[in-house]
C-alpha positions in Angstrom: 109.1 136.8 92.5 107.9 133.5 90.9 106.2 131.2 93.4 108.1 128.0 92.5 111.3 127.5 90.6 112.0 124.2 89.1 115.4 123.1 88.4 116.1 120.5 85.5 119.4 119.4 84.7 119.7 117.9 81.2 122.3 115.5 79.6 121.6 113.6 76.3 117.8 113.3 77.3 116.3 114.2 73.8 114.3 111.0 73.7 112.2 111.9 77.0 112.6 115.4 77.3 109.5 116.8 75.4 107.3 114.9 77.8 109.3 116.5 80.9 109.0 120.1 79.3 105.4 119.7 78.4 104.5 118.5 82.0 105.9 121.9 83.0 104.4 124.0 80.7 100.9 122.7 81.4 101.3 123.4 85.2 98.1 124.8 86.6 100.2 127.0 89.0 101.0 130.1 86.7 103.4 131.8 88.7 106.5 129.5 88.0 110.2 129.9 86.8 111.7 126.7 84.8 115.3 126.6 84.8 116.8 124.0 82.5 120.4 123.3 82.6 122.2 121.6 79.8 125.2 119.7 80.9 127.0 119.8 77.6 124.6 117.4 75.8 125.7 115.8 72.5 122.3 115.0 71.2 119.4 117.6 70.3 118.5 118.3 73.9 119.9 121.8 73.8 118.0 122.8 70.8 114.9 121.4 72.3 115.3 123.5 75.3 115.8 126.7 73.2 112.6 125.8 71.4 110.6 125.8 74.7 112.4 129.0 76.0 111.4 130.9 72.8 107.8 129.8 73.2 107.4 130.5 76.9 109.0 133.0 78.8 109.1 131.0 82.2 111.7 128.8 80.8 115.3 129.9 81.1 118.1 127.8 79.6 121.6 127.5 80.9 124.6 125.6 79.9 127.6 124.3 81.9 131.1 124.9 80.4 132.0 121.4 80.7 129.9 118.2 81.7 129.8 118.4 85.3 127.1 116.0 86.7 123.6 116.6 88.1 124.6 118.3 91.3 126.9 121.1 89.7 124.3 121.6 87.0 121.6 122.1 89.7 123.6 124.6 91.7 124.2 126.6 88.6 120.6 126.9 88.1 120.1 127.6 91.8 122.1 130.8 91.4 119.3 132.2 89.1 116.5 130.9 91.2 113.9 133.5 92.1 111.2 131.3 93.5 109.8 131.2 97.3 110.0 127.5 96.8 112.3 125.2 94.9 111.6 121.9 93.1 113.6 119.5 90.9 112.5 117.6 88.0 114.9 115.2 86.3 114.7 115.4 82.3 113.4 111.8 82.0 110.4 112.3 84.3 107.3 114.4 84.6 104.9 116.1 86.7 101.1 116.0 86.7 99.5 119.3 85.6 98.5 120.2 89.4 101.9 119.0 91.1 103.1 122.3 91.9 99.7 123.8 92.8 99.2 121.1 95.3 102.6 121.3 96.8 102.5 125.1 97.4 99.0 124.6 99.0 100.3 122.1 101.3 103.4 124.2 102.4 101.2 127.2 103.0 98.4 125.6 104.8 100.6 123.3 107.0 103.4 125.9 107.7 106.0 123.3 106.4 109.3 123.6 105.0 109.1 120.6 102.7 106.2 119.1 100.9 107.0 115.5 99.8 105.4 114.5 96.4 103.4 111.3 95.5 106.2 109.2 93.8 104.8 107.0 90.9 107.5 104.6 89.7 106.8 104.1 86.0 108.4 101.1 84.3 109.5 101.9 80.8 109.7 98.4 79.7 106.0 97.4 80.1 104.2 100.7 80.8 103.4 99.7 84.3 103.1 102.1 87.2 103.1 101.7 91.1 103.1 104.1 93.9 106.3 104.3 96.0 105.3 102.6 99.5 105.4 105.2 102.3 105.3 104.6 106.0 102.0 104.2 107.6 99.3 106.5 107.2 100.9 109.7 108.4 101.2 112.7 106.3 103.2 115.0 108.7 106.6 114.4 110.3 109.1 116.6 112.2 112.3 117.2 110.5 114.2 114.6 112.6 111.7 112.0 112.0 111.9 112.8 108.3 115.6 112.7 108.4 115.6 109.1 110.2 113.0 108.0 107.7 115.3 108.8 104.9 118.2 106.8 106.1 116.6 103.6 104.4 114.3 105.8 102.1 111.1 104.7 103.9 110.4 108.3 103.1 111.9 109.4 99.6 113.7 112.2 98.6 111.3 113.9 96.0 109.8 117.1 97.3 109.2 120.8 97.1 111.0 122.9 99.7 111.5 126.5 101.0 114.1 128.3 99.1 115.9 129.3 102.3 117.0 125.6 102.7 118.5 125.6 99.3 120.5 128.7 100.1 121.6 127.2 103.3 122.2 123.7 101.9 122.7 123.7 98.2 123.1 120.6 96.1 126.3 118.8 97.3 128.6 118.0 94.5 131.2 115.6 96.6 131.0 113.0 94.1 129.0 112.1 90.8 126.4 109.9 92.3 124.7 109.8 95.8 125.7 113.1 96.9 122.3 114.4 96.3 120.9 112.3 98.9 123.0 114.4 101.5 121.0 117.3 100.2 117.6 115.8 101.0 118.8 114.7 104.3 120.1 117.9 105.3 116.8 119.8 104.2 114.7 117.2 106.3 117.0 117.4 109.4 116.7 121.3 109.4 113.0 121.6 108.7 110.5 122.1 111.6 108.0 120.3 109.6 107.8 117.9 106.6 104.5 117.1 105.0 103.1 114.9 102.4 101.0 116.4 99.6 99.0 115.1 96.7 101.1 116.5 94.0 102.4 113.5 91.7 105.9 113.0 90.4 106.4 110.5 87.6 109.6 108.7 87.9 110.6 106.8 84.8 112.6 103.5 85.6 114.7 102.3 82.5 118.0 100.4 82.1 120.0 103.4 80.9 119.8 105.0 84.5 123.3 105.7 85.8 122.5 104.3 89.2 121.6 100.9 87.4 125.1 100.8 85.7 127.9 98.6 87.2 130.7 101.2 87.5 133.1 102.4 90.1 130.8 105.3 90.9 128.7 102.7 92.9 131.1 103.3 95.8 130.5 107.0 95.7 128.0 106.5 98.5 130.6 105.8 100.8 132.4 109.2 100.1 129.1 110.9 100.3 128.3 109.5 103.7 131.5 110.5 105.1 130.8 114.0 103.8 127.2 113.9 105.4 128.8 112.9 108.7 131.3 115.8 108.6 128.4 118.2 108.1 126.2 116.7 111.0 129.2 117.2 113.2 129.3 121.0 112.2 125.6 121.6 113.3 123.9 122.7 116.3 121.1 119.9 117.1 119.0 119.0 119.9 120.1 115.4 119.9 123.2 115.7 117.9 125.1 112.6 119.5 121.8 110.6 119.0 121.8 111.5 115.4 125.6 110.9 114.8 125.0 107.4 116.4 122.3 106.6 114.0 124.0 108.0 110.9 127.3 106.1 111.8 125.5 102.8 112.0 123.8 103.6 108.7 127.3 104.4 107.4 128.6 101.3 108.5 125.7 99.1 107.0 126.3 100.9 103.8 129.8 100.1 103.8 129.3 96.4 104.5 126.7 96.6 101.4 129.2 98.2 99.2 131.6 95.4 99.9 129.0 92.9 99.0 128.6 94.7 95.8 132.5 94.6 95.1 132.5 90.9 96.0 129.7 90.2 93.4 131.0 92.3 90.6 134.8 92.2 91.4 135.5 90.7 87.9 133.9 93.7 86.3 136.6 96.2 87.5 139.9 96.9 86.0 142.9 96.2 88.2 143.4 99.9 88.7 139.9 100.3 89.7 140.1 97.5 92.1 143.3 99.2 93.8 141.1 102.5 94.0 138.3 100.8 95.6 140.4 99.0 98.0 142.1 102.3 99.1 138.6 103.9 99.5 137.6 100.9 101.7 140.8 101.5 103.7 140.1 105.1 104.1 136.3 104.5 105.1 137.4 101.8 107.7 139.8 104.4 109.6 136.9 106.8 109.9 134.5 104.8 111.3 133.8 105.6 115.0 133.0 102.0 116.5 131.6 103.3 119.7 128.5 104.8 117.9 127.7 101.3 116.4 125.3 99.2 118.5 126.9 96.1 120.1 124.0 94.0 118.9 125.1 94.8 115.4 128.9 94.1 115.9 128.3 90.5 117.0 126.7 89.6 113.9 129.0 87.8 111.3 130.2 90.2 108.6 129.4 93.4 110.7 132.2 93.9 113.3 133.7 97.2 112.4 137.4 96.2 111.8 140.1 98.8 111.1 142.2 96.5 109.4 141.2 96.1 105.6 142.8 92.6 105.6 140.6 91.4 108.6 137.7 93.2 107.3 138.0 91.8 103.7 138.6 88.3 105.2 135.4 88.3 107.2 133.4 89.9 104.4 134.6 87.3 101.8 133.5 84.6 104.3 130.2 86.3 105.1 129.2 86.9 101.4 130.5 83.6 100.4 128.2 81.7 102.9 125.3 84.0 101.7 126.0 82.8 98.1 126.1 79.3 99.1 122.6 79.4 100.6 121.3 81.4 97.7 120.8 84.8 99.6 
């Protein structure tokens, strides 16, 4: 059995893919399996993947029948994973040569379920890089602590984890964007220990990223959050009600932020998209459990959880209108 399986979904990444694949091939940890899943690319990505697979037996290339998005592509790869540990690497990012070796060492020595990697933010436009800021000087957290820190991404979601976590919680494909955040949080929440290791992940920041595009998929985060809440409700946890209170507050804050995004970019969306977004807000407002949200938050302008979309939109328009006036 391979020590580590790395899953790399690929869609039209030819411009960056060779650097990504080279970083896998050059890993100091020899006992690896690299599963690359081409998600119906229309450029030369698939041919490049086949080139690496022919040259190195550690590479395995799969192809989705239709373009399905990262989560479904990763889950296809997960079916063929043989490693004790699972890692993911996006096709436009890259590892340092000792990344996987350092992660495995930390997992083994610390008896942990997740090893968080050192995340380097690499700006494509000017070649600059900076490390992702992590909370304090700690290097170990309980699973619940890691989950709490992941809500505002004080602790990011780039890590290597026990394969058993992925078998229990595969990549969620609720929606095109953001549902992978649920997978990270479920892995953290169901870990006994999460540790920080010295393995480095280089994250390329560029303007073609889907998360930077102004599309209706920005609102997928609300759908993903509701799915996450339903999964927490089905779990057996020590402080289940406390965790639900915490996550429901996070969900409400995100809903308000999403309306702010809608307020700012309203003109970008087509009329039918605006109606679709409005209906999504109506659905989400009806699902909010107001008793779980702290009273101190409810009294703030713009943060009372109205059930009526009319009341909600009226207050939010006032709130974000005032913020615009004062330049915030």
